[in-house]
PDB file of N, CA, C, O and CB in Angstrom:
ATOM      1  N   UNK A   1    -108.984 -17.106   8.866  1.00  0.00           N
ATOM      2  CA  UNK A   1    -107.641 -17.426   8.171  1.00  0.00           C
ATOM      3  C   UNK A   1    -107.042 -18.726   8.750  1.00  0.00           C
ATOM      4  O   UNK A   1    -106.601 -19.050   9.853  1.00  0.00           O
ATOM      5  CB  UNK A   1    -106.567 -16.208   8.367  1.00  0.00           C
ATOM      6  N   UNK A   2    -107.215 -19.372   7.493  1.00  0.00           N
ATOM      7  CA  UNK A   2    -106.816 -21.084   7.762  1.00  0.00           C
ATOM      8  C   UNK A   2    -105.464 -21.109   7.408  1.00  0.00           C
ATOM      9  O   UNK A   2    -105.054 -21.064   6.249  1.00  0.00           O
ATOM     10  CB  UNK A   2    -107.677 -22.338   6.763  1.00  0.00           C
ATOM     11  N   UNK A   3    -104.601 -21.199   8.669  1.00  0.00           N
ATOM     12  CA  UNK A   3    -103.241 -21.179   8.816  1.00  0.00           C
ATOM     13  C   UNK A   3    -102.883 -22.442   8.612  1.00  0.00           C
ATOM     14  O   UNK A   3    -101.779 -22.556   8.080  1.00  0.00           O
ATOM     15  CB  UNK A   3    -102.769 -20.678  10.015  1.00  0.00           C
ATOM     16  N   UNK A   4    -103.544 -23.602   8.899  1.00  0.00           N
ATOM     17  CA  UNK A   4    -102.925 -25.074   8.181  1.00  0.00           C
ATOM     18  C   UNK A   4    -102.998 -25.040   6.663  1.00  0.00           C
ATOM     19  O   UNK A   4    -102.135 -25.602   5.988  1.00  0.00           O
ATOM     20  CB  UNK A   4    -103.849 -26.507   8.646  1.00  0.00           C
ATOM     21  N   UNK A   5    -103.946 -24.434   6.158  1.00  0.00           N
ATOM     22  CA  UNK A   5    -103.793 -24.530   4.582  1.00  0.00           C
ATOM     23  C   UNK A   5    -102.589 -23.810   4.178  1.00  0.00           C
ATOM     24  O   UNK A   5    -101.928 -24.348   3.290  1.00  0.00           O
ATOM     25  CB  UNK A   5    -105.041 -23.903   3.774  1.00  0.00           C
ATOM     26  N   UNK A   6    -102.173 -22.705   4.651  1.00  0.00           N
ATOM     27  CA  UNK A   6    -101.016 -21.299   4.282  1.00  0.00           C
ATOM     28  C   UNK A   6    -100.039 -22.289   4.516  1.00  0.00           C
ATOM     29  O   UNK A   6     -99.338 -22.599   3.554  1.00  0.00           O
ATOM     30  CB  UNK A   6    -100.866 -19.596   5.413  1.00  0.00           C
ATOM     31  N   UNK A   7     -99.768 -23.093   6.070  1.00  0.00           N
ATOM     32  CA  UNK A   7     -98.398 -23.716   6.453  1.00  0.00           C
ATOM     33  C   UNK A   7     -98.347 -24.715   4.919  1.00  0.00           C
ATOM     34  O   UNK A   7     -97.444 -24.546   4.099  1.00  0.00           O
ATOM     35  CB  UNK A   7     -98.427 -24.767   8.279  1.00  0.00           C
ATOM     36  N   UNK A   8     -99.361 -25.654   4.735  1.00  0.00           N
ATOM     37  CA  UNK A   8     -99.125 -26.875   4.071  1.00  0.00           C
ATOM     38  C   UNK A   8     -98.744 -26.484   2.233  1.00  0.00           C
ATOM     39  O   UNK A   8     -98.020 -27.128   1.473  1.00  0.00           O
ATOM     40  CB  UNK A   8    -100.655 -27.885   4.364  1.00  0.00           C
ATOM     41  N   UNK A   9     -99.611 -25.096   1.923  1.00  0.00           N
ATOM     42  CA  UNK A   9     -99.134 -24.512   0.992  1.00  0.00           C
ATOM     43  C   UNK A   9     -97.876 -24.218   0.678  1.00  0.00           C
ATOM     44  O   UNK A   9     -97.370 -24.742  -0.314  1.00  0.00           O
ATOM     45  CB  UNK A   9     -99.597 -23.743   0.979  1.00  0.00           C
ATOM     46  N   UNK A  10     -97.091 -23.244   1.550  1.00  0.00           N
ATOM     47  CA  UNK A  10     -95.833 -22.836   1.777  1.00  0.00           C
ATOM     48  C   UNK A  10     -95.072 -24.091   1.801  1.00  0.00           C
ATOM     49  O   UNK A  10     -94.123 -24.176   1.021  1.00  0.00           O
ATOM     50  CB  UNK A  10     -95.703 -22.009   2.993  1.00  0.00           C
ATOM     51  N   UNK A  11     -95.332 -25.044   2.549  1.00  0.00           N
ATOM     52  CA  UNK A  11     -94.470 -26.099   2.607  1.00  0.00           C
ATOM     53  C   UNK A  11     -94.332 -26.812   1.518  1.00  0.00           C
ATOM     54  O   UNK A  11     -93.227 -27.342   1.397  1.00  0.00           O
ATOM     55  CB  UNK A  11     -94.749 -26.863   3.501  1.00  0.00           C
ATOM     56  N   UNK A  12     -95.279 -27.041   0.489  1.00  0.00           N
ATOM     57  CA  UNK A  12     -95.160 -27.497  -0.636  1.00  0.00           C
ATOM     58  C   UNK A  12     -94.369 -27.004  -1.567  1.00  0.00           C
ATOM     59  O   UNK A  12     -93.390 -27.524  -2.104  1.00  0.00           O
ATOM     60  CB  UNK A  12     -96.092 -27.567  -1.017  1.00  0.00           C
ATOM     61  N   UNK A  13     -94.980 -25.692  -1.767  1.00  0.00           N
ATOM     62  CA  UNK A  13     -93.999 -24.541  -2.463  1.00  0.00           C
ATOM     63  C   UNK A  13     -92.508 -24.858  -2.480  1.00  0.00           C
ATOM     64  O   UNK A  13     -91.849 -24.905  -3.519  1.00  0.00           O
ATOM     65  CB  UNK A  13     -94.107 -23.122  -1.669  1.00  0.00           C
ATOM     66  N   UNK A  14     -91.969 -25.095  -1.118  1.00  0.00           N
ATOM     67  CA  UNK A  14     -90.782 -24.804  -1.013  1.00  0.00           C
ATOM     68  C   UNK A  14     -90.013 -26.237  -1.187  1.00  0.00           C
ATOM     69  O   UNK A  14     -88.788 -26.357  -1.189  1.00  0.00           O
ATOM     70  CB  UNK A  14     -90.582 -24.031   0.263  1.00  0.00           C
ATOM     71  N   UNK A  15     -91.008 -27.363  -1.341  1.00  0.00           N
ATOM     72  CA  UNK A  15     -90.401 -28.537  -1.640  1.00  0.00           C
ATOM     73  C   UNK A  15     -90.120 -29.107  -0.775  1.00  0.00           C
ATOM     74  O   UNK A  15     -89.170 -29.874  -0.929  1.00  0.00           O
ATOM     75  CB  UNK A  15     -89.516 -28.541  -2.268  1.00  0.00           C
ATOM     76  N   UNK A  16     -90.803 -29.043   0.624  1.00  0.00           N
ATOM     77  CA  UNK A  16     -90.456 -29.676   1.970  1.00  0.00           C
ATOM     78  C   UNK A  16     -91.558 -30.605   2.276  1.00  0.00           C
ATOM     79  O   UNK A  16     -92.715 -30.461   1.881  1.00  0.00           O
ATOM     80  CB  UNK A  16     -90.278 -28.607   3.163  1.00  0.00           C
ATOM     81  N   UNK A  17     -91.093 -31.620   3.047  1.00  0.00           N
ATOM     82  CA  UNK A  17     -91.821 -32.440   3.755  1.00  0.00           C
ATOM     83  C   UNK A  17     -92.415 -32.207   5.092  1.00  0.00           C
ATOM     84  O   UNK A  17     -91.905 -31.330   5.790  1.00  0.00           O
ATOM     85  CB  UNK A  17     -91.180 -33.353   3.816  1.00  0.00           C
ATOM     86  N   UNK A  18     -93.491 -32.924   5.569  1.00  0.00           N
ATOM     87  CA  UNK A  18     -93.988 -32.420   6.980  1.00  0.00           C
ATOM     88  C   UNK A  18     -92.627 -33.296   7.755  1.00  0.00           C
ATOM     89  O   UNK A  18     -92.386 -32.685   8.797  1.00  0.00           O
ATOM     90  CB  UNK A  18     -95.952 -33.004   7.508  1.00  0.00           C
ATOM     91  N   UNK A  19     -91.975 -34.115   7.655  1.00  0.00           N
ATOM     92  CA  UNK A  19     -90.852 -34.646   8.208  1.00  0.00           C
ATOM     93  C   UNK A  19     -89.782 -33.802   8.235  1.00  0.00           C
ATOM     94  O   UNK A  19     -89.010 -33.942   9.183  1.00  0.00           O
ATOM     95  CB  UNK A  19     -90.513 -35.730   7.624  1.00  0.00           C
ATOM     96  N   UNK A  20     -89.507 -32.808   7.280  1.00  0.00           N
ATOM     97  CA  UNK A  20     -88.579 -32.214   7.014  1.00  0.00           C
ATOM     98  C   UNK A  20     -88.812 -30.872   7.930  1.00  0.00           C
ATOM     99  O   UNK A  20     -88.042 -30.460   8.797  1.00  0.00           O
ATOM    100  CB  UNK A  20     -88.452 -32.143   5.562  1.00  0.00           C
ATOM    101  N   UNK A  21     -89.939 -30.348   7.566  1.00  0.00           N
ATOM    102  CA  UNK A  21     -90.642 -29.186   8.476  1.00  0.00           C
ATOM    103  C   UNK A  21     -90.387 -29.360  10.179  1.00  0.00           C
ATOM    104  O   UNK A  21     -89.860 -28.645  11.031  1.00  0.00           O
ATOM    105  CB  UNK A  21     -92.425 -29.267   8.175  1.00  0.00           C
ATOM    106  N   UNK A  22     -90.994 -30.584  10.188  1.00  0.00           N
ATOM    107  CA  UNK A  22     -90.754 -30.970  11.497  1.00  0.00           C
ATOM    108  C   UNK A  22     -89.487 -31.257  12.654  1.00  0.00           C
ATOM    109  O   UNK A  22     -89.452 -31.222  13.884  1.00  0.00           O
ATOM    110  CB  UNK A  22     -91.263 -31.839  11.370  1.00  0.00           C
ATOM    111  N   UNK A  23     -88.604 -31.520  11.716  1.00  0.00           N
ATOM    112  CA  UNK A  23     -87.226 -31.712  11.962  1.00  0.00           C
ATOM    113  C   UNK A  23     -86.543 -30.417  12.476  1.00  0.00           C
ATOM    114  O   UNK A  23     -86.038 -30.251  13.587  1.00  0.00           O
ATOM    115  CB  UNK A  23     -86.570 -32.207  10.707  1.00  0.00           C
ATOM    116  N   UNK A  24     -86.649 -29.289  11.170  1.00  0.00           N
ATOM    117  CA  UNK A  24     -86.030 -28.357  11.213  1.00  0.00           C
ATOM    118  C   UNK A  24     -86.686 -27.414  12.363  1.00  0.00           C
ATOM    119  O   UNK A  24     -86.036 -26.445  12.756  1.00  0.00           O
ATOM    120  CB  UNK A  24     -85.925 -27.907   9.919  1.00  0.00           C
ATOM    121  N   UNK A  25     -87.846 -27.664  12.853  1.00  0.00           N
ATOM    122  CA  UNK A  25     -88.192 -26.900  14.328  1.00  0.00           C
ATOM    123  C   UNK A  25     -88.362 -27.502  15.448  1.00  0.00           C
ATOM    124  O   UNK A  25     -88.634 -26.901  16.488  1.00  0.00           O
ATOM    125  CB  UNK A  25     -89.313 -26.219  14.363  1.00  0.00           C
ATOM    126  N   UNK A  26     -88.184 -29.071  15.333  1.00  0.00           N
ATOM    127  CA  UNK A  26     -87.944 -29.440  16.596  1.00  0.00           C
ATOM    128  C   UNK A  26     -89.450 -30.225  17.176  1.00  0.00           C
ATOM    129  O   UNK A  26     -89.461 -30.539  18.366  1.00  0.00           O
ATOM    130  CB  UNK A  26     -87.447 -28.036  17.433  1.00  0.00           C
ATOM    131  N   UNK A  27     -90.569 -30.499  16.416  1.00  0.00           N
ATOM    132  CA  UNK A  27     -91.359 -30.910  16.832  1.00  0.00           C
ATOM    133  C   UNK A  27     -91.751 -32.184  15.674  1.00  0.00           C
ATOM    134  O   UNK A  27     -91.083 -32.276  14.644  1.00  0.00           O
ATOM    135  CB  UNK A  27     -92.183 -29.826  17.202  1.00  0.00           C
ATOM    136  N   UNK A  28     -92.717 -32.990  15.917  1.00  0.00           N
ATOM    137  CA  UNK A  28     -93.127 -34.212  15.546  1.00  0.00           C
ATOM    138  C   UNK A  28     -93.699 -33.813  14.171  1.00  0.00           C
ATOM    139  O   UNK A  28     -94.254 -32.742  13.923  1.00  0.00           O
ATOM    140  CB  UNK A  28     -94.116 -34.915  16.581  1.00  0.00           C
ATOM    141  N   UNK A  29     -93.448 -34.994  13.175  1.00  0.00           N
ATOM    142  CA  UNK A  29     -94.341 -35.068  11.834  1.00  0.00           C
ATOM    143  C   UNK A  29     -95.960 -34.990  12.120  1.00  0.00           C
ATOM    144  O   UNK A  29     -96.769 -34.364  11.436  1.00  0.00           O
ATOM    145  CB  UNK A  29     -94.022 -36.566  11.029  1.00  0.00           C
ATOM    146  N   UNK A  30     -96.212 -35.691  13.168  1.00  0.00           N
ATOM    147  CA  UNK A  30     -97.839 -35.851  13.635  1.00  0.00           C
ATOM    148  C   UNK A  30     -98.412 -34.212  13.905  1.00  0.00           C
ATOM    149  O   UNK A  30     -99.430 -33.687  13.454  1.00  0.00           O
ATOM    150  CB  UNK A  30     -97.981 -36.930  15.362  1.00  0.00           C
ATOM    151  N   UNK A  31     -97.432 -33.674  14.748  1.00  0.00           N
ATOM    152  CA  UNK A  31     -97.855 -32.217  14.792  1.00  0.00           C
ATOM    153  C   UNK A  31     -98.062 -31.762  13.692  1.00  0.00           C
ATOM    154  O   UNK A  31     -99.198 -31.325  13.510  1.00  0.00           O
ATOM    155  CB  UNK A  31     -97.038 -31.358  15.348  1.00  0.00           C
ATOM    156  N   UNK A  32     -97.181 -31.691  12.668  1.00  0.00           N
ATOM    157  CA  UNK A  32     -97.525 -30.945  11.471  1.00  0.00           C
ATOM    158  C   UNK A  32     -98.489 -31.031  10.853  1.00  0.00           C
ATOM    159  O   UNK A  32     -98.949 -30.017  10.326  1.00  0.00           O
ATOM    160  CB  UNK A  32     -96.869 -31.023  10.688  1.00  0.00           C
ATOM    161  N   UNK A  33     -99.116 -32.265  10.711  1.00  0.00           N
ATOM    162  CA  UNK A  33     -99.982 -33.147  10.151  1.00  0.00           C
ATOM    163  C   UNK A  33    -101.505 -32.538  10.511  1.00  0.00           C
ATOM    164  O   UNK A  33    -102.404 -32.244   9.723  1.00  0.00           O
ATOM    165  CB  UNK A  33     -99.664 -34.656  10.729  1.00  0.00           C
ATOM    166  N   UNK A  34    -101.477 -32.439  12.214  1.00  0.00           N
ATOM    167  CA  UNK A  34    -102.787 -32.203  13.123  1.00  0.00           C
ATOM    168  C   UNK A  34    -102.571 -30.157  12.725  1.00  0.00           C
ATOM    169  O   UNK A  34    -103.477 -29.344  12.544  1.00  0.00           O
ATOM    170  CB  UNK A  34    -102.509 -32.987  15.446  1.00  0.00           C
ATOM    171  N   UNK A  35    -101.776 -30.031  12.719  1.00  0.00           N
ATOM    172  CA  UNK A  35    -101.947 -28.197  12.247  1.00  0.00           C
ATOM    173  C   UNK A  35    -102.503 -28.126  10.788  1.00  0.00           C
ATOM    174  O   UNK A  35    -103.566 -27.578  10.497  1.00  0.00           O
ATOM    175  CB  UNK A  35    -100.204 -27.202  12.180  1.00  0.00           C
ATOM    176  N   UNK A  36    -101.748 -28.681   9.994  1.00  0.00           N
ATOM    177  CA  UNK A  36    -102.142 -28.600   8.457  1.00  0.00           C
ATOM    178  C   UNK A  36    -103.751 -29.065   8.218  1.00  0.00           C
ATOM    179  O   UNK A  36    -104.508 -28.556   7.391  1.00  0.00           O
ATOM    180  CB  UNK A  36    -101.066 -29.689   7.529  1.00  0.00           C
ATOM    181  N   UNK A  37    -104.037 -30.013   9.024  1.00  0.00           N
ATOM    182  CA  UNK A  37    -105.490 -30.569   8.872  1.00  0.00           C
ATOM    183  C   UNK A  37    -106.322 -29.527   9.912  1.00  0.00           C
ATOM    184  O   UNK A  37    -107.466 -29.397   9.474  1.00  0.00           O
ATOM    185  CB  UNK A  37    -105.620 -32.401   9.375  1.00  0.00           C
ATOM    186  N   UNK A  38    -106.150 -28.867  10.954  1.00  0.00           N
ATOM    187  CA  UNK A  38    -106.700 -28.213  11.584  1.00  0.00           C
ATOM    188  C   UNK A  38    -107.311 -29.065  12.897  1.00  0.00           C
ATOM    189  O   UNK A  38    -108.313 -28.737  13.533  1.00  0.00           O
ATOM    190  CB  UNK A  38    -107.496 -27.578  10.726  1.00  0.00           C
ATOM    191  N   UNK A  39    -106.791 -29.788  13.051  1.00  0.00           N
ATOM    192  CA  UNK A  39    -107.218 -30.808  14.100  1.00  0.00           C
ATOM    193  C   UNK A  39    -106.742 -30.323  15.703  1.00  0.00           C
ATOM    194  O   UNK A  39    -107.313 -30.596  16.759  1.00  0.00           O
ATOM    195  CB  UNK A  39    -106.468 -32.339  13.667  1.00  0.00           C
ATOM    196  N   UNK A  40    -105.561 -29.553  15.500  1.00  0.00           N
ATOM    197  CA  UNK A  40    -104.945 -29.281  16.746  1.00  0.00           C
ATOM    198  C   UNK A  40    -104.658 -27.778  16.234  1.00  0.00           C
ATOM    199  O   UNK A  40    -104.487 -27.507  15.045  1.00  0.00           O
ATOM    200  CB  UNK A  40    -103.578 -30.332  17.237  1.00  0.00           C
ATOM    201  N   UNK A  41    -104.629 -26.849  17.271  1.00  0.00           N
ATOM    202  CA  UNK A  41    -103.999 -25.414  17.268  1.00  0.00           C
ATOM    203  C   UNK A  41    -102.349 -25.150  17.834  1.00  0.00           C
ATOM    204  O   UNK A  41    -101.774 -25.616  18.817  1.00  0.00           O
ATOM    205  CB  UNK A  41    -105.006 -24.531  18.244  1.00  0.00           C
ATOM    206  N   UNK A  42    -101.974 -24.396  16.983  1.00  0.00           N
ATOM    207  CA  UNK A  42    -100.581 -24.239  17.308  1.00  0.00           C
ATOM    208  C   UNK A  42    -100.472 -23.173  18.779  1.00  0.00           C
ATOM    209  O   UNK A  42    -101.377 -22.417  19.131  1.00  0.00           O
ATOM    210  CB  UNK A  42     -99.780 -23.554  15.842  1.00  0.00           C
ATOM    211  N   UNK A  43     -99.284 -23.323  19.416  1.00  0.00           N
ATOM    212  CA  UNK A  43     -99.379 -22.120  20.562  1.00  0.00           C
ATOM    213  C   UNK A  43     -98.534 -21.211  19.388  1.00  0.00           C
ATOM    214  O   UNK A  43     -98.119 -21.490  18.263  1.00  0.00           O
ATOM    215  CB  UNK A  43     -98.459 -22.427  22.490  1.00  0.00           C
ATOM    216  N   UNK A  44     -98.497 -20.024  20.200  1.00  0.00           N
ATOM    217  CA  UNK A  44     -97.579 -18.876  19.559  1.00  0.00           C
ATOM    218  C   UNK A  44     -96.330 -19.315  19.605  1.00  0.00           C
ATOM    219  O   UNK A  44     -95.693 -18.651  18.788  1.00  0.00           O
ATOM    220  CB  UNK A  44     -97.598 -17.495  20.241  1.00  0.00           C
ATOM    221  N   UNK A  45     -95.758 -19.963  20.047  1.00  0.00           N
ATOM    222  CA  UNK A  45     -94.176 -20.652  20.273  1.00  0.00           C
ATOM    223  C   UNK A  45     -94.067 -21.168  19.177  1.00  0.00           C
ATOM    224  O   UNK A  45     -93.189 -20.744  18.426  1.00  0.00           O
ATOM    225  CB  UNK A  45     -93.846 -21.789  21.426  1.00  0.00           C
ATOM    226  N   UNK A  46     -94.974 -22.298  18.737  1.00  0.00           N
ATOM    227  CA  UNK A  46     -95.066 -23.207  17.572  1.00  0.00           C
ATOM    228  C   UNK A  46     -95.222 -22.655  16.206  1.00  0.00           C
ATOM    229  O   UNK A  46     -94.708 -23.162  15.209  1.00  0.00           O
ATOM    230  CB  UNK A  46     -96.133 -24.053  17.760  1.00  0.00           C
ATOM    231  N   UNK A  47     -95.862 -21.728  16.212  1.00  0.00           N
ATOM    232  CA  UNK A  47     -96.562 -20.869  15.193  1.00  0.00           C
ATOM    233  C   UNK A  47     -95.143 -20.116  14.742  1.00  0.00           C
ATOM    234  O   UNK A  47     -94.569 -20.234  13.659  1.00  0.00           O
ATOM    235  CB  UNK A  47     -97.950 -19.762  15.874  1.00  0.00           C
ATOM    236  N   UNK A  48     -94.790 -19.403  15.752  1.00  0.00           N
ATOM    237  CA  UNK A  48     -93.518 -18.655  15.543  1.00  0.00           C
ATOM    238  C   UNK A  48     -92.454 -19.335  14.868  1.00  0.00           C
ATOM    239  O   UNK A  48     -91.924 -18.790  13.899  1.00  0.00           O
ATOM    240  CB  UNK A  48     -92.995 -18.234  16.756  1.00  0.00           C
ATOM    241  N   UNK A  49     -92.045 -20.565  15.301  1.00  0.00           N
ATOM    242  CA  UNK A  49     -91.125 -21.532  14.642  1.00  0.00           C
ATOM    243  C   UNK A  49     -91.744 -21.863  13.260  1.00  0.00           C
ATOM    244  O   UNK A  49     -91.043 -21.531  12.304  1.00  0.00           O
ATOM    245  CB  UNK A  49     -90.920 -22.882  15.541  1.00  0.00           C
ATOM    246  N   UNK A  50     -92.630 -22.307  13.049  1.00  0.00           N
ATOM    247  CA  UNK A  50     -93.343 -22.666  11.618  1.00  0.00           C
ATOM    248  C   UNK A  50     -93.129 -21.569  11.015  1.00  0.00           C
ATOM    249  O   UNK A  50     -92.291 -21.667  10.119  1.00  0.00           O
ATOM    250  CB  UNK A  50     -94.903 -23.034  11.542  1.00  0.00           C
ATOM    251  N   UNK A  51     -93.680 -20.306  11.204  1.00  0.00           N
ATOM    252  CA  UNK A  51     -93.477 -19.360  10.216  1.00  0.00           C
ATOM    253  C   UNK A  51     -92.243 -18.842   9.785  1.00  0.00           C
ATOM    254  O   UNK A  51     -92.130 -18.427   8.631  1.00  0.00           O
ATOM    255  CB  UNK A  51     -94.089 -18.445  10.507  1.00  0.00           C
ATOM    256  N   UNK A  52     -91.224 -18.815  10.646  1.00  0.00           N
ATOM    257  CA  UNK A  52     -89.945 -18.410  10.383  1.00  0.00           C
ATOM    258  C   UNK A  52     -89.476 -19.697   9.586  1.00  0.00           C
ATOM    259  O   UNK A  52     -88.645 -19.453   8.710  1.00  0.00           O
ATOM    260  CB  UNK A  52     -89.088 -18.005  11.734  1.00  0.00           C
ATOM    261  N   UNK A  53     -89.776 -20.753   9.698  1.00  0.00           N
ATOM    262  CA  UNK A  53     -88.948 -21.975   8.845  1.00  0.00           C
ATOM    263  C   UNK A  53     -89.336 -21.903   7.581  1.00  0.00           C
ATOM    264  O   UNK A  53     -88.555 -22.253   6.695  1.00  0.00           O
ATOM    265  CB  UNK A  53     -89.202 -23.511   9.285  1.00  0.00           C
ATOM    266  N   UNK A  54     -90.514 -21.472   7.307  1.00  0.00           N
ATOM    267  CA  UNK A  54     -91.275 -21.172   5.880  1.00  0.00           C
ATOM    268  C   UNK A  54     -91.100 -19.782   5.498  1.00  0.00           C
ATOM    269  O   UNK A  54     -91.677 -19.432   4.468  1.00  0.00           O
ATOM    270  CB  UNK A  54     -92.890 -21.438   5.924  1.00  0.00           C
ATOM    271  N   UNK A  55     -90.539 -19.082   6.016  1.00  0.00           N
ATOM    272  CA  UNK A  55     -90.151 -17.306   5.797  1.00  0.00           C
ATOM    273  C   UNK A  55     -91.544 -16.928   5.456  1.00  0.00           C
ATOM    274  O   UNK A  55     -91.864 -16.617   4.309  1.00  0.00           O
ATOM    275  CB  UNK A  55     -88.873 -16.758   4.330  1.00  0.00           C
ATOM    276  N   UNK A  56     -92.363 -16.955   6.443  1.00  0.00           N
ATOM    277  CA  UNK A  56     -93.789 -16.462   6.206  1.00  0.00           C
ATOM    278  C   UNK A  56     -93.894 -15.689   7.422  1.00  0.00           C
ATOM    279  O   UNK A  56     -93.432 -16.076   8.496  1.00  0.00           O
ATOM    280  CB  UNK A  56     -94.998 -17.624   6.026  1.00  0.00           C
ATOM    281  N   UNK A  57     -94.645 -14.342   7.214  1.00  0.00           N
ATOM    282  CA  UNK A  57     -95.207 -13.159   7.990  1.00  0.00           C
ATOM    283  C   UNK A  57     -96.590 -13.588   8.268  1.00  0.00           C
ATOM    284  O   UNK A  57     -97.257 -14.208   7.439  1.00  0.00           O
ATOM    285  CB  UNK A  57     -95.164 -11.720   7.187  1.00  0.00           C
ATOM    286  N   UNK A  58     -97.027 -13.247   9.468  1.00  0.00           N
ATOM    287  CA  UNK A  58     -98.462 -12.676   9.684  1.00  0.00           C
ATOM    288  C   UNK A  58     -98.814 -11.292  10.246  1.00  0.00           C
ATOM    289  O   UNK A  58     -98.292 -10.791  11.243  1.00  0.00           O
ATOM    290  CB  UNK A  58     -99.100 -13.525  10.542  1.00  0.00           C
ATOM    291  N   UNK A  59     -99.638 -10.814   9.582  1.00  0.00           N
ATOM    292  CA  UNK A  59    -100.197  -9.302   9.809  1.00  0.00           C
ATOM    293  C   UNK A  59    -101.494  -9.501  10.552  1.00  0.00           C
ATOM    294  O   UNK A  59    -102.472 -10.093  10.095  1.00  0.00           O
ATOM    295  CB  UNK A  59    -100.493  -8.404   8.329  1.00  0.00           C
ATOM    296  N   UNK A  60    -101.394  -8.908  11.825  1.00  0.00           N
ATOM    297  CA  UNK A  60    -102.403  -9.342  12.450  1.00  0.00           C
ATOM    298  C   UNK A  60    -103.310  -7.383  12.656  1.00  0.00           C
ATOM    299  O   UNK A  60    -102.963  -6.387  13.292  1.00  0.00           O
ATOM    300  CB  UNK A  60    -101.721 -10.439  14.074  1.00  0.00           C
ATOM    301  N   UNK A  61    -104.321  -7.633  11.890  1.00  0.00           N
ATOM    302  CA  UNK A  61    -104.991  -6.228  11.947  1.00  0.00           C
ATOM    303  C   UNK A  61    -104.259  -5.350  11.141  1.00  0.00           C
ATOM    304  O   UNK A  61    -103.116  -5.774  10.971  1.00  0.00           O
ATOM    305  CB  UNK A  61    -105.079  -5.614  13.357  1.00  0.00           C
ATOM    306  N   UNK A  62    -104.535  -4.045  10.452  1.00  0.00           N
ATOM    307  CA  UNK A  62    -104.172  -3.322   9.714  1.00  0.00           C
ATOM    308  C   UNK A  62    -104.249  -2.022  10.167  1.00  0.00           C
ATOM    309  O   UNK A  62    -105.256  -1.824  10.847  1.00  0.00           O
ATOM    310  CB  UNK A  62    -104.675  -3.551   8.743  1.00  0.00           C
ATOM    311  N   UNK A  63    -103.515  -1.055  10.020  1.00  0.00           N
ATOM    312  CA  UNK A  63    -103.834   0.208  10.287  1.00  0.00           C
ATOM    313  C   UNK A  63    -104.804   0.783   9.186  1.00  0.00           C
ATOM    314  O   UNK A  63    -104.383   0.601   8.044  1.00  0.00           O
ATOM    315  CB  UNK A  63    -102.590   0.971  10.426  1.00  0.00           C
ATOM    316  N   UNK A  64    -105.892   1.374   9.274  1.00  0.00           N
ATOM    317  CA  UNK A  64    -106.940   1.999   8.587  1.00  0.00           C
ATOM    318  C   UNK A  64    -106.415   3.025   7.934  1.00  0.00           C
ATOM    319  O   UNK A  64    -105.830   3.701   8.779  1.00  0.00           O
ATOM    320  CB  UNK A  64    -107.991   2.409   9.367  1.00  0.00           C
ATOM    321  N   UNK A  65    -106.306   3.516   6.867  1.00  0.00           N
ATOM    322  CA  UNK A  65    -105.786   4.558   5.772  1.00  0.00           C
ATOM    323  C   UNK A  65    -107.223   5.671   5.757  1.00  0.00           C
ATOM    324  O   UNK A  65    -108.366   5.386   5.400  1.00  0.00           O
ATOM    325  CB  UNK A  65    -105.415   3.628   3.950  1.00  0.00           C
ATOM    326  N   UNK A  66    -106.740   6.895   6.233  1.00  0.00           N
ATOM    327  CA  UNK A  66    -107.832   8.013   5.831  1.00  0.00           C
ATOM    328  C   UNK A  66    -107.910   8.120   4.489  1.00  0.00           C
ATOM    329  O   UNK A  66    -106.875   7.969   3.840  1.00  0.00           O
ATOM    330  CB  UNK A  66    -107.560   9.426   6.346  1.00  0.00           C
ATOM    331  N   UNK A  67    -109.043   8.377   3.882  1.00  0.00           N
ATOM    332  CA  UNK A  67    -109.474   8.750   2.681  1.00  0.00           C
ATOM    333  C   UNK A  67    -109.504  10.200   2.824  1.00  0.00           C
ATOM    334  O   UNK A  67    -109.864  10.906   1.882  1.00  0.00           O
ATOM    335  CB  UNK A  67    -110.749   8.121   2.280  1.00  0.00           C
TER     336      UNK A  67
END
C-alpha cells in the first residue's frame, strides 16, 4: 500500500496544500513532501495525525469470512 499516494490524493481532493496539512498536524511542509514521495517513512504517531487530519482510516488485515 502506497501511503504517500493515498495522502497526496486525499490532500488534493480536500483542496489542502502541503503547507496547510503540515500546519494542521504540527510538522514541516518538507515532511509532507518526503512522505508523499516515499522518501521517508512516517512514525505511527505522525501517520495517526495525518490520517485524522485528512479524515482517513486504515484497515490492517481483514477478518476472513467463512463461505
